[in-house]
Structures are given as structure tokens and as C-alpha cells.
C-alpha positions as CSV (number, residue, x, y, z in Angstrom):
1,M,11.7,67.3,-28.0
2,K,9.0,65.1,-29.6
3,K,11.1,65.1,-32.8
4,Y,14.2,64.0,-30.9
5,L,12.3,61.1,-29.2
6,F,10.8,60.1,-32.5
7,L,14.3,59.9,-34.1
8,L,15.7,58.1,-31.1
9,S,12.9,55.5,-31.3
10,I,13.7,54.9,-35.0
11,V,17.4,54.3,-34.1
12,F,16.5,51.8,-31.3
13,F,14.1,50.1,-33.6
14,S,16.7,49.8,-36.3
15,I,19.3,48.3,-33.9
16,E,16.8,45.8,-32.5
17,T,15.8,44.8,-36.0
18,L,19.5,44.4,-37.0
19,F,20.2,42.1,-34.1
20,A,16.9,40.2,-34.6
21,E,17.8,39.5,-38.2
22,G,21.2,38.2,-37.2
23,V,19.7,35.8,-34.7
24,E,17.1,34.6,-37.2
25,N,19.8,33.8,-39.7
26,E,22.0,31.9,-37.3
27,M,21.8,28.1,-36.7
28,N,23.8,25.5,-34.8
29,V,24.9,22.7,-37.2
30,M,26.5,19.5,-36.0
31,T,28.1,16.4,-37.5
32,F,28.1,13.4,-35.1
33,N,29.3,9.9,-35.7
34,I,27.4,8.2,-32.8
35,R,29.1,4.8,-33.3
36,L,26.9,1.9,-34.2
37,D,25.5,-0.4,-31.4
38,A,28.1,-3.1,-31.0
39,K,28.3,-5.7,-28.2
40,V,32.1,-5.8,-28.5
41,D,32.1,-2.2,-27.1
42,G,31.2,-3.5,-23.6
43,A,30.8,-0.6,-21.2
44,N,30.8,1.7,-24.2
45,Q,27.8,0.1,-25.9
46,W,25.0,2.3,-27.2
47,T,22.6,1.4,-24.4
48,Y,24.8,3.2,-21.9
49,R,25.5,6.2,-24.2
50,K,22.2,7.0,-25.8
51,D,20.9,9.4,-23.1
52,L,24.2,11.2,-23.0
53,A,24.3,11.6,-26.8
54,A,20.8,13.0,-26.8
55,D,21.5,15.3,-23.9
56,L,24.5,16.7,-25.7
57,V,22.4,17.6,-28.7
58,R,19.8,19.3,-26.5
59,F,22.4,21.1,-24.3
60,Y,24.1,22.7,-27.3
61,D,20.7,23.6,-28.9
62,V,21.6,21.9,-32.2
63,D,19.2,22.9,-34.9
64,I,20.2,20.4,-37.6
65,F,22.8,17.7,-37.7
66,G,24.2,14.9,-39.8
67,A,24.8,11.6,-38.0
68,Q,26.8,8.5,-39.1
69,E,26.8,4.8,-38.1
70,V,23.2,5.0,-37.1
71,L,21.3,1.7,-37.0
72,H,17.5,1.7,-37.2
73,H,16.9,1.1,-33.5
74,Q,19.5,3.8,-32.7
75,L,17.6,6.2,-34.9
76,A,14.4,5.3,-33.0
77,D,16.2,5.9,-29.7
78,I,17.4,9.4,-30.8
79,L,14.0,10.5,-32.0
80,E,12.3,9.2,-28.8
81,R,14.7,11.4,-26.8
82,L,14.6,14.3,-29.2
83,P,10.9,14.7,-30.0
84,D,11.4,18.1,-31.6
85,F,13.4,16.5,-34.4
86,S,12.4,14.7,-37.6
87,Y,14.8,13.0,-40.1
88,V,15.5,11.9,-43.6
89,G,17.6,8.9,-44.5
90,V,17.7,5.2,-45.2
91,G,19.7,2.2,-44.2
92,R,22.6,1.7,-46.6
93,T,22.2,-2.1,-47.0
94,D,18.7,-2.1,-48.5
95,G,17.7,1.5,-49.0
96,K,15.1,1.0,-46.3
97,T,15.9,0.1,-42.7
98,K,18.8,-2.4,-42.8
99,G,22.4,-1.3,-42.2
100,E,23.8,2.1,-41.1
101,Y,22.0,5.3,-41.9
102,T,23.6,8.7,-42.6
103,P,20.5,10.6,-41.6
104,I,19.9,14.3,-41.4
105,L,18.0,15.2,-38.3
106,Y,16.4,18.6,-38.0
107,K,14.1,20.6,-35.8
108,K,10.6,20.3,-37.2
109,E,9.4,23.7,-36.1
110,R,12.3,25.5,-37.6
111,F,12.8,23.9,-41.0
112,T,10.5,22.9,-43.8
113,L,11.7,19.9,-45.8
114,L,11.3,20.8,-49.5
115,K,12.8,17.7,-51.0
116,S,15.3,14.9,-50.2
117,G,16.9,11.8,-51.5
118,N,19.8,9.3,-51.2
119,F,22.5,7.9,-53.4
120,W,25.2,5.3,-52.9
121,L,28.9,6.0,-53.3
122,A,29.4,3.5,-56.2
123,E,29.7,3.3,-59.9
124,D,25.9,3.0,-60.1
125,M,24.8,5.4,-57.3
126,H,21.1,4.3,-57.6
127,I,21.5,0.7,-56.5
128,P,20.8,0.3,-52.8
129,G,23.5,-1.7,-51.0
130,K,26.0,-1.3,-53.8
131,K,29.7,-1.3,-52.9
132,G,31.6,1.1,-55.0
133,W,35.0,0.4,-56.6
134,D,37.3,-1.2,-54.0
135,A,35.3,-0.1,-50.9
136,A,35.2,-2.3,-47.8
137,C,31.6,-1.4,-47.1
138,E,28.6,0.0,-48.9
139,R,28.3,3.7,-48.4
140,V,25.3,6.0,-48.7
141,A,24.8,9.8,-48.9
142,T,21.6,11.5,-47.8
143,W,20.6,14.9,-49.0
144,A,17.8,17.4,-48.5
145,V,16.7,21.0,-49.4
146,F,15.3,22.9,-46.4
147,K,13.6,26.2,-45.9
148,D,14.4,28.0,-42.7
149,R,11.2,29.3,-41.3
150,K,13.0,32.0,-39.2
151,S,14.8,33.6,-42.1
152,G,12.8,32.4,-45.1
153,K,16.0,31.2,-46.7
154,E,16.6,27.9,-48.5
155,F,19.8,25.7,-48.3
156,F,21.1,22.3,-49.4
157,F,22.3,19.8,-46.8
158,L,24.2,16.5,-47.5
159,N,25.5,14.0,-45.0
160,T,27.7,11.0,-45.7
161,H,30.3,8.5,-44.4
162,L,33.3,7.8,-46.6
163,D,34.9,4.4,-46.9
164,H,37.9,3.8,-44.6
165,M,39.8,1.3,-46.8
166,G,39.5,1.5,-50.5
167,K,41.9,4.0,-52.1
168,V,39.9,4.3,-55.3
169,A,36.5,4.3,-53.4
170,R,37.7,7.1,-51.2
171,H,38.8,9.3,-54.1
172,E,35.8,8.5,-56.3
173,G,33.4,8.7,-53.4
174,A,34.6,12.2,-52.5
175,L,34.4,13.2,-56.2
176,L,30.8,11.8,-56.5
177,V,29.7,13.7,-53.4
178,L,31.2,16.9,-54.8
179,R,29.6,16.4,-58.2
180,Q,26.2,15.4,-56.8
181,T,26.2,18.4,-54.4
182,A,26.8,20.7,-57.3
183,A,24.1,19.1,-59.4
184,L,21.4,18.9,-56.7
185,A,22.1,22.1,-54.9
186,G,22.3,24.4,-57.9
187,D,22.7,28.0,-56.6
188,L,21.6,27.2,-53.1
189,P,24.1,27.5,-50.2
190,V,25.5,24.1,-49.2
191,I,26.3,22.4,-45.9
192,L,28.1,19.0,-46.1
193,T,28.6,17.0,-43.0
194,G,30.2,13.6,-42.4
195,D,32.8,11.3,-41.2
196,F,35.3,11.3,-44.1
197,N,37.9,8.9,-42.5
198,A,40.5,11.4,-43.8
199,V,42.7,14.1,-42.3
200,Q,43.1,17.5,-44.0
201,T,46.0,16.4,-46.1
202,D,44.4,13.1,-47.3
203,D,43.2,12.8,-50.9
204,P,39.4,12.9,-50.1
205,I,39.6,16.2,-48.4
206,L,41.9,17.6,-51.1
207,V,39.3,16.5,-53.6
208,L,36.5,18.3,-51.8
209,T,38.4,21.5,-51.1
210,N,40.4,21.8,-54.4
211,P,40.3,25.5,-55.2
212,D,40.8,24.8,-58.9
213,D,37.4,23.1,-58.9
214,T,34.6,25.7,-59.2
215,S,32.3,23.5,-57.1
216,H,34.8,23.1,-54.2
217,L,33.8,23.3,-50.6
218,T,35.4,25.0,-47.6
219,D,36.1,23.4,-44.2
220,S,34.1,25.5,-41.7
221,R,36.9,25.2,-39.1
222,S,39.3,27.0,-41.4
223,I,37.2,30.2,-41.5
224,A,35.5,30.2,-38.1
225,G,35.6,33.4,-36.1
226,L,36.2,31.3,-33.0
227,R,37.6,27.8,-32.7
228,Y,37.3,25.7,-29.6
229,G,38.4,22.3,-28.6
230,P,41.2,19.9,-29.7
231,S,42.5,19.4,-33.3
232,W,41.3,15.8,-33.4
233,S,37.9,14.1,-33.4
234,F,38.4,10.3,-33.3
235,H,39.6,8.9,-30.0
236,D,38.3,5.3,-29.8
237,F,36.5,5.9,-26.5
238,G,39.6,7.6,-25.1
239,R,41.9,4.6,-25.9
240,L,44.0,6.4,-28.5
241,S,46.9,8.5,-27.3
242,F,46.5,12.2,-28.0
243,E,49.3,12.1,-30.6
244,E,47.4,9.3,-32.5
245,R,44.0,11.0,-32.6
246,P,43.0,12.3,-36.1
247,L,40.5,14.9,-37.2
248,I,38.3,13.1,-39.6
249,D,34.8,14.6,-39.0
250,Y,33.9,17.8,-40.9
251,V,31.3,20.5,-41.6
252,F,32.0,21.9,-45.0
253,I,30.2,24.8,-46.6
254,R,29.8,26.6,-49.9
255,G,27.9,29.8,-50.5
256,N,26.7,32.8,-48.4
257,F,27.6,31.6,-44.9
258,N,29.4,33.4,-42.1
259,V,30.9,30.8,-39.8
260,L,30.9,32.3,-36.3
261,K,32.1,29.4,-34.2
262,H,33.6,25.9,-34.6
263,A,34.0,23.4,-31.7
264,V,35.2,19.9,-31.3
265,L,33.3,18.7,-28.3
266,A,35.7,16.4,-26.5
267,E,33.4,15.6,-23.6
268,S,32.8,12.7,-21.3
269,L,30.7,11.9,-18.2
270,N,32.5,9.9,-15.5
271,H,34.6,8.0,-18.1
272,L,31.5,7.6,-20.3
273,F,31.8,9.1,-23.8
274,P,28.9,9.9,-26.0
275,S,30.7,8.2,-28.9
276,D,34.2,7.1,-30.1
277,H,34.1,10.3,-32.2
278,C,33.8,13.9,-30.9
279,P,30.8,15.7,-32.3
280,I,31.7,18.8,-34.3
281,L,29.5,21.9,-33.7
282,T,29.4,25.0,-35.8
283,R,27.4,28.1,-35.4
284,M,26.8,29.8,-38.7
285,E,24.9,32.6,-40.3
286,L,23.1,32.2,-43.6
287,K,23.4,35.7,-45.0
């Protein structure tokens, strides 16, 4: 009888350990274009949306996310409302605080920041505020290497916002992101988030996911065990018809990830949207 109870306790312990390891290795990852603070937005201006945007991140228990179109005072607003988070990133205009950030925000207690940096999507990627090729705007990418304190595993994270106009800049920008990801990440698992201003059949996405390129990435939506929400992400504060709404926000991965869930969060509160883009949420396991 004692031997039976002993064996049974080992079985229960093994099962508990298995599930515990699975939970430790899972994290909620988001990409979120928050829409810059612009007076022309009227009732959709940031001052009316900032609490809703922060509550969304808290409600879905996001562990780490890449944001786009973030002005410095918006970053301060987010950090004030999400005190458990820290960030890396710079303003794209001067490499300091001017212009839009593409910051990576992460839970301080869960992740240790090992190293980080920024580069511009341009011929000379080291010049702050540099417009690349035929781009309409200067574009920046922010990257970091993290160690997950729960699992002890390390991973590479990059967040960016691709140009919306320049055909050459869109192609070369995507190619630069892919090449820099390969160079900076090495053998680490990769998460790439961003607003790519491109649908799945557009050139920038084909560049990033080209299976003939050994450094290619995979759209997490395409391999998720469960997909939830619409097949679009940009809605212009609900003004676009459903037929016109494109999916242009992505969470890409490379490496030893198991994508459990992918959601496009098309939410509003009494006609107030958290942004003109839907946040994209993925739950993934770093194996």
C-alpha cells in the first residue's frame, strides 16, 4: 500500500511539474499601433483613449508588446498607467525623444533586459532621423534581447513600423529588418512585431516570409492553434467599411515557439475605440 501511494505521488508530481513548465514557458505577446496624439482626431484623440488602451493591456495580461506611433508624452501616459512595465526605444526624429517611438514594453518582474538598440530603415541605418530611399517618413526599429525569469530562456524581440508610401523603402525596409534580425538574434528565438502597412500578399510581407530565405519569419496567425477575431486590423476608428479593412499588423516568429492562440481584438467602449488599429494578441510557448 505504501509503495502504491509512493508511486501515485510520483505520478501526480510529474503531472504538476509538466503543467507548471508549460505555464512558465507561455507568454502573451501583443502588437499595438496606438495612433499618435492628433487634434484632428476630435473625439478619438488620445486624451479620451489612453485609459481604455491601458486597461486593454491589463485585462489581457499582456507580458510584452511592441507599440507604434507612440509620441513621448503618450509613452509617459502608458507607463504611468502600467507601472509594472518598462520599455526600450527612442523617438525616430532625433534618436532621443522627438517623433514617434516604436517601443518594446515589457513586464519588469518577468523579463530581464540583456541588451537593446535601435536602427533606422534607411541606407545608413545608424543616422537618427534618416529617411530611407523614397520613404514618406523616417522609420525606426527597436530591438532587445530578453531573459524570461520564469523559464530561464532568452529570446530576441524587434518592433517596427514600415513606411506606407515608398515602394522601394517598403521593400528595402522589410529586407533590412530581416537581415538585422538574423544578424542581431543569432540562434535565439525571434519575435517581430509591427505595423507593416501591408497585407499578406504585398511585397514587404512576402520579403519577410519568403521560404527560400533561410532567415525568413512566420506569421503567427498562420500557425496558431486557435484564431479569434476578424481578418482585418485597421479600421480608422470604425469609419472604414468591413470590406475595406486590411490586416496590416503582425506578430512574426522564428525559432522554437508554439503559437497557442492568435486574436485580433476588435473592441470598443460606447463607440470609443482604443485606437484606429486593432491590437493583435498572441499566446505562445517558448519551448
